[in-house]
KOLTIVEX-634981 format. One line per 3 residues: number of its first residue (from 1); their letters; for each residue x, y, z of C-alpha. Coordinates in steps of 0.1 Angstrom, whole numbers. Example, Ala and Ser with C-alpha at 12.3 -4.5 7.8 and 13.67 -1.06 7.14 Angstrom:
BEGIN
1 = AS = 123 -45 78; 137 -11 71
***
This chain:
BEGIN
1 = MVV = -346 -282 953; -360 -248 963; -335 -246 991
4 = IVK = -306 -253 967; -318 -227 943; -322 -202 971
7 = LIM = -287 -210 984; -272 -205 949; -290 -172 944
10 = ESF = -280 -159 978; -243 -169 972; -244 -153 938
13 = RFA = -257 -120 954; -229 -120 980; -203 -127 953
16 = WNA = -216 -99 930; -217 -74 959; -181 -84 968
19 = LKM = -170 -78 932; -187 -44 930; -174 -32 964
22 = NIF = -138 -40 956; -137 -39 918; -101 -27 915
25 = RTT = -87 -53 940; -108 -81 924; -97 -71 889
28 = LSL = -60 -73 898; -66 -107 914; -85 -121 884
31 = LGV = -58 -109 861; -36 -140 869; -65 -164 861
34 = TVG = -74 -144 829; -38 -145 816; -33 -181 826
37 = IFA = -65 -193 808; -57 -171 778; -22 -186 776
40 = IIG = -33 -222 780; -64 -221 757; -46 -198 733
43 = VLT = -17 -222 728; -41 -252 726; -62 -234 700
46 = VVD = -32 -224 679; -18 -260 682; -51 -276 673
49 = SLE = -56 -253 643; -20 -259 631; -24 -296 635
52 = KSI = -57 -296 616; -43 -275 588; -12 -297 584
55 = RDS = -33 -329 585; -56 -314 559; -25 -305 538
58 = LSF = -15 -342 540; -49 -354 531; -37 -359 495
61 = LGT = -18 -390 508; -51 -407 512; -66 -428 540
64 = GVI = -66 -466 544; -37 -469 521; -3 -486 522
67 = YVD = 25 -474 500; 52 -496 486; 83 -473 484
70 = KWP = 120 -474 484; 123 -449 513; 104 -452 546
73 = FTA = 85 -421 557; 99 -423 593; 124 -444 612
76 = EEG = 112 -474 632; 103 -466 668; 135 -464 689
79 = EEY = 158 -464 658; 176 -437 638; 168 -429 602
82 = NWW = 199 -442 584; 194 -431 548; 225 -449 536
85 = DFW = 207 -482 543; 180 -474 519; 194 -455 489
88 = RRP = 207 -487 471; 173 -504 474; 155 -511 441
91 = NPS = 125 -489 432; 91 -505 430; 87 -517 394
94 = YVE = 58 -519 370; 62 -557 369; 58 -558 407
97 = YKF = 27 -537 403; 12 -561 378; 22 -590 401
100 = LND = 5 -575 432; -25 -566 411; -29 -602 402
103 = KLR = -20 -618 435; -33 -596 463; -66 -608 476
106 = TKS = -71 -583 505; -69 -551 483; -98 -529 472
109 = AIG = -77 -508 448; -41 -506 436; -22 -480 415
112 = IWS = 13 -471 404; 25 -436 396; 56 -414 392
115 = GDR = 60 -377 388; 83 -348 378; 80 -314 393
118 = RSV = 102 -296 367; 81 -301 336; 70 -271 315
121 = MKY = 35 -273 300; 27 -253 268; -2 -245 246
124 = ESN = 5 -222 217; 21 -191 232; 9 -199 268
127 = SFT = 30 -219 292; 29 -231 328; 63 -236 345
130 = EGT = 53 -246 380; 34 -278 372; 39 -314 383
133 = FIG = 38 -339 355; 23 -372 368; 20 -406 352
136 = GSY = -6 -427 369; -23 -461 363; -60 -464 359
139 = GYK = -62 -472 397; -45 -438 406; -80 -422 409
142 = DIF = -89 -448 436; -59 -441 457; -61 -403 454
145 = SVP = -90 -380 450; -92 -367 415; -125 -347 413
148 = IES = -132 -340 377; -150 -306 371; -154 -310 333
151 = GRY = -145 -338 310; -135 -373 322; -108 -395 336
154 = FTE = -89 -417 311; -103 -452 305; -86 -484 315
157 = GEA = -79 -491 278; -62 -457 274; -42 -464 306
160 = NTG = -30 -498 294; -20 -487 259; -3 -455 271
163 = KNV = -25 -431 250; -14 -395 250; -43 -380 270
166 = AII = -41 -356 299; -61 -344 329; -50 -310 341
169 = GYN = -55 -290 373; -72 -257 378; -40 -236 377
172 = VAN = -27 -254 346; -60 -249 328; -62 -212 339
175 = ALF = -27 -205 326; -29 -224 293; -65 -217 284
178 = PNS = -75 -184 300; -104 -179 277; -117 -215 273
181 = NGL = -118 -248 293; -92 -265 270; -111 -298 265
184 = GKE = -100 -314 233; -70 -291 229; -34 -304 225
187 = IKI = -8 -293 250; 29 -301 248; 50 -315 276
190 = RGR = 86 -326 272; 83 -324 234; 52 -347 233
193 = KYV = 16 -337 226; -13 -347 249; -50 -342 243
196 = VIG = -68 -326 273; -98 -349 283; -105 -336 318
199 = IIE = -101 -306 341; -99 -311 379; -119 -290 404
202 = KEG = -101 -261 421; -88 -271 455; -67 -241 465
205 = ESF = -34 -238 484; -32 -254 518; -15 -240 549
208 = MGI = 18 -258 541; 18 -245 505; 8 -278 490
211 = TSN = -16 -278 461; -26 -314 457; -42 -312 422
214 = DDN = -43 -275 410; -8 -276 396; -9 -312 383
217 = CIV = -11 -327 349; -20 -364 350; -14 -388 321
220 = PYE = -15 -426 318; 15 -443 334; 25 -460 302
223 = SFR = 26 -427 284; 47 -412 312; 72 -440 307
226 = KVF = 78 -429 271; 93 -397 285; 111 -409 317
229 = STG = 129 -441 326; 108 -454 355; 91 -486 366
232 = LGR = 121 -508 358; 130 -514 394; 165 -499 392
235 = WNE = 179 -480 422; 190 -450 402; 159 -444 380
238 = KSS = 131 -419 386; 111 -433 415; 77 -450 411
241 = HIG = 53 -456 439; 27 -483 444; -3 -476 465
244 = IKG = -27 -503 478; -60 -495 494; -75 -520 518
247 = HDE = -111 -529 528; -130 -512 556; -134 -544 575
250 = DIG = -96 -549 576; -90 -528 608; -56 -513 608
253 = LVQ = -49 -529 574; -33 -558 593; -43 -585 568
256 = LEY = -33 -563 538; 2 -555 552; 8 -592 562
259 = ELR = -1 -604 527; 17 -576 509; 49 -581 528
262 = GLL = 49 -619 520; 42 -614 483; 69 -587 479
265 = RTR = 95 -608 498; 87 -637 475; 88 -616 444
268 = RGL = 122 -602 453; 136 -635 463; 144 -626 499
271 = RPK = 154 -654 523; 137 -657 557; 167 -641 575
274 = DAD = 170 -612 550; 157 -578 559; 131 -561 538
277 = NFA = 146 -541 509; 114 -521 505; 93 -498 528
280 = LNR = 56 -502 535; 45 -467 544; 13 -454 559
283 = PEA = 1 -418 559; -6 -423 596; 31 -424 603
286 = IAN = 35 -387 593; 3 -378 612; 16 -395 643
289 = LIG = 50 -378 640; 32 -344 637; 10 -353 666
292 = GVF = 40 -359 688; 55 -325 680; 22 -308 689
295 = DVL = 19 -327 721; 51 -311 732; 38 -277 723
298 = SVA = 6 -283 743; 27 -293 773; 47 -260 769
301 = GWI = 14 -241 768; 2 -258 800; 35 -249 818
304 = IGG = 34 -213 807; -2 -208 816; 1 -229 848
307 = FSI = 24 -203 864; -1 -175 857; -30 -196 870
310 = LVG = -10 -204 901; -5 -167 907; -42 -161 900
313 = GFG = -52 -188 925; -32 -171 952; -48 -138 943
316 = IAN = -83 -153 947; -74 -170 979; -62 -136 992
319 = IMF = -95 -120 982; -114 -147 1000; -94 -144 1033
322 = VSV = -100 -106 1032; -137 -112 1024; -140 -136 1054
325 = RER = -124 -111 1077; -145 -82 1065; -178 -102 1068
328 = TNI = -171 -119 1101; -198 -99 1118; -223 -109 1091
331 = IGI = -213 -145 1094; -220 -144 1131; -254 -129 1125
334 = QKS = -263 -155 1099; -252 -184 1121; -271 -170 1151
337 = LGA = -302 -169 1130; -299 -206 1122; -276 -207 1091
340 = KNY = -260 -241 1088; -222 -245 1084; -227 -259 1049
343 = FVL = -246 -227 1039; -217 -205 1049; -192 -229 1034
346 = FQF = -211 -229 1001; -216 -192 1001; -178 -184 1002
349 = LFE = -169 -213 980; -194 -202 953; -179 -167 955
352 = AVF = -144 -180 949; -156 -202 920; -176 -174 905
355 = LSG = -147 -150 906; -123 -175 891; -148 -185 865
358 = LGG = -153 -149 856; -115 -145 850; -115 -177 829
361 = FIG = -144 -164 809; -126 -132 801; -95 -152 791
364 = LML = -117 -173 767; -132 -142 752; -97 -129 744
367 = VFL = -89 -162 727; -122 -159 708; -112 -125 696
370 = LSF = -78 -138 686; -95 -164 664; -106 -135 641
373 = ASL = -70 -124 635; -58 -128 599; -30 -154 598
376 = GSL = -29 -161 561; -41 -196 552; -41 -206 589
379 = ELS = -76 -205 603; -78 -204 641; -109 -221 656
382 = LTL = -118 -221 693; -134 -256 698; -160 -265 723
385 = RNV = -136 -289 739; -111 -260 746; -140 -238 759
388 = ALG = -151 -265 783; -115 -271 793; -109 -234 800
391 = IGV = -141 -231 821; -134 -263 840; -98 -253 848
394 = SMA = -108 -218 860; -136 -232 882; -113 -258 896
397 = IGM = -87 -232 905; -115 -212 922; -126 -242 942
400 = VAG = -91 -250 954; -83 -213 962; -116 -208 981
403 = IIP = -119 -241 1001; -97 -230 1031; -112 -195 1035
406 = AAL = -147 -210 1032; -140 -237 1057; -126 -211 1082
409 = AAR = -158 -191 1078; -181 -221 1083; -163 -231 1115
412 = MDP = -166 -197 1132; -183 -195 1165; -214 -172 1161
415 = VEA = -209 -154 1194; -172 -146 1187; -180 -136 1152
418 = IRA = -207 -111 1162; -183 -96 1188; -157 -92 1161
***
């Protein structure tokens, strides 16, 4: 153990001396590794941050949920998205929701909802024109997160009878009630009055500009149907959506999907050879699609940075060949005094790895400084995985670039080396 530590310290001293003696040459050679690591880790950091921000933006879709929709989120693997095959499909209906609520055994929660993005919300002289008017069943809160800051969610009785009560988001409350919280006040939407019974916690705008609840006004689904024609199952009505949440023990929601598909086909009277006239969507489909796009961007980053690292590797190899030639006499003296071949090999190999690792470290520091740049709602974050990857790649390049010069130095004849 003592010998290994001594060998490392001796190699580090040689490497540091070589760096100080030829600092300009070494800096130019390390520039390739620095730029390469900066390009690769920089791209990976941006890609990871973008993917995380987009996935967080889509978190309002929920997890462990299957949606019954008219339109599929994405096309089946290997197929094209032929929208004309879907537009005549019937919309999920309120009767189907009740049917599934009664028959589904593998669900943990179920809800139906519809929405309108063009509704103006008013209170006295104040108005909010950018809101989303949502009608949801009592189970809507179990499918989506509706964190109540003050007040309450509507009861199951209020949902079933279609009582005119409303839960409003932060931006809606701030616009309509700038000087109070608005609980118990009546707001007007589409000519109807709704009593505010709850206010949702502020969530803020995501990277994609999606505000999941801040701009929303949620009322019972039956109350929403008094304003809009929905839930009748017609292809040309305002769309409704049914969401079913599975149990944790149902890995991949396989049992839920199997039972759900069978019940819907039975309910809609489809024959065994008939294709489904509904879509069973999962939030993971969008996430996987996004992941595929970012995989391509990651590969592009590797290609761009790879060329720089390749140039840097040749630069380090050049340094090591020059270093071996300049220290040939010292190598001969070391070997004549009993230094083993592995000592000389490790000495030069460590120097190459140290120099390459130093270049990689500088590249990582540049990426770290980049993470402090202000990019709006996008927050760059240099992860430990990317740090480890950057250090590992740079050290691997140093080992590959230094192995041949180190092997040549280790095989030198001590007598010939001293004469040189």
